[in-house]
C-alpha positions, 0 to 999 in steps of 0.5 A: 859550209853547212851543206858540207856538214850535212852531206858529211853526216849523211855519208856517215849515216849511209855507211852505218846502214851499208848493206852486208849481203845478208839482208834478204835472209834476215827479212825472210827469217824475221818475218816468219819467226815473228809471225810464228811466235805470235800465232803460237802465243795467241793460240795458247791464249785463245781459250782463256782470252774471253776472260780478259777480252770480251764484252761480257765474259771478262773476270774483271770489267773491261773498263777496269782492266784498261784503267791503269793502261798508259793509253787509257784515254785513247782506249776509253774514247775508242770503246766509248765510240763503239758503245755509242754506235752499238758496235762493241759486240761486233768488234769483240767478235771479229778482233781476235779472228782478224788479228790471227788472219793478219798474222797468217798473212804475214807468215806467208807473205800475203799483202805483208805490209797491210797485214802487219799494219792491221796486226799492229793496231789490233795487237795494241787494242787487244792486249792494251785492253788488259794492260796490267797483264802485259809484260815485255813480250807484248811490247817487243811483239808490237815493235816486231810487227811494226818492223814487219810493216816498215821493212820490205819483209814480204818482198822475198820468199812470199806470196807477194813476190809471186803476185806482184813480181817486184824487183828483188832489191834491198835499199839498206841494211835493215839488220842494222836497225834491229842491232841498234834497237837491241843495243839501246834496249839492253844498255838501258835495261842494264842501267835500270837493273844496276840502280836496283840493289836487289840485282847486286845481292840476288834478291831480285833474281830470287823474287823472280824465280820464287814467284813461279816455283817455290822449290827455288827458295833453297837456292844458295844465295851466292848463286843468286848474287852471281846471276844477278850481277852477271845479268846486270853486267851482260846487259850493260856491256852488250852494246860495247861487246857486240860491236867487236867481232872477237867478243860478239859471239860470246855476248850473243851466246850469253844473251841467248843462254840468259833468255833460255834460262828465263824461259825455263825458270820463269816459263816466259816462253814467248818473251824468251823466244822473241828476244832470241829471234831478235838476237839471231836475226841481228847477228847470226849468219842466216842462209835461207836463200842466196840472192846476193847477186840480185841485191842492188842499191835502190 
């Protein structure tokens, strides 16, 4: 009886992750887009990064920058180890160049999984070292790099494919993982915003945009209220509306417009780009390479 229940559960899970023929294009697009955004973002920060991440040039002592980080106990032990072994200066000098090199390896698909693993570790060490300045982009970048490591993202349209000549097979629908992740993220984000009265009266929207540009102080309150309520309802209803094909294109369009507005109004370009990439990768019909006939069940 127990075996039948377990087998039935396994079959249900297998059906959820059943392939739809778009896995290869998804893996190619996701890998290239994530690496490109990460490279552009770290490139834009490169000249100012020593002010936040360096052995002696930070505006605030490095220990104080990661003091409020949730990973303080790990970072403190890590930096303590480096300092006691006189490796601190070496780490600061190679961390960012190595991280950038790993991102280029992901972009071109060279030792992709290994490079993604290195990139995840260094991205956490670098950006968690100035935790108070982190925001949503940093967390989604960590998850994106992790998925590049977990998925066979370097198996297609990559240098790895030319070197290792691995079978062009896909074991499951990796897009479904991103779809489920997005559904959970937006749903709980919608609940969190819904519990904040500021999203229902427009105050939270006003604070967000006014903190970037004071010219938005004169926005008509009704517009702010509509935007706030619309954001709450859109995020909360996302997993339900995106499930049905008839409403999917509308909710995805709404989400993309929301993130494009965030980029324009709040200048959070990297975050908005990453979220748009996730939604496009998860639900759009990307046709970068057609190898459906080569896709087999592993």
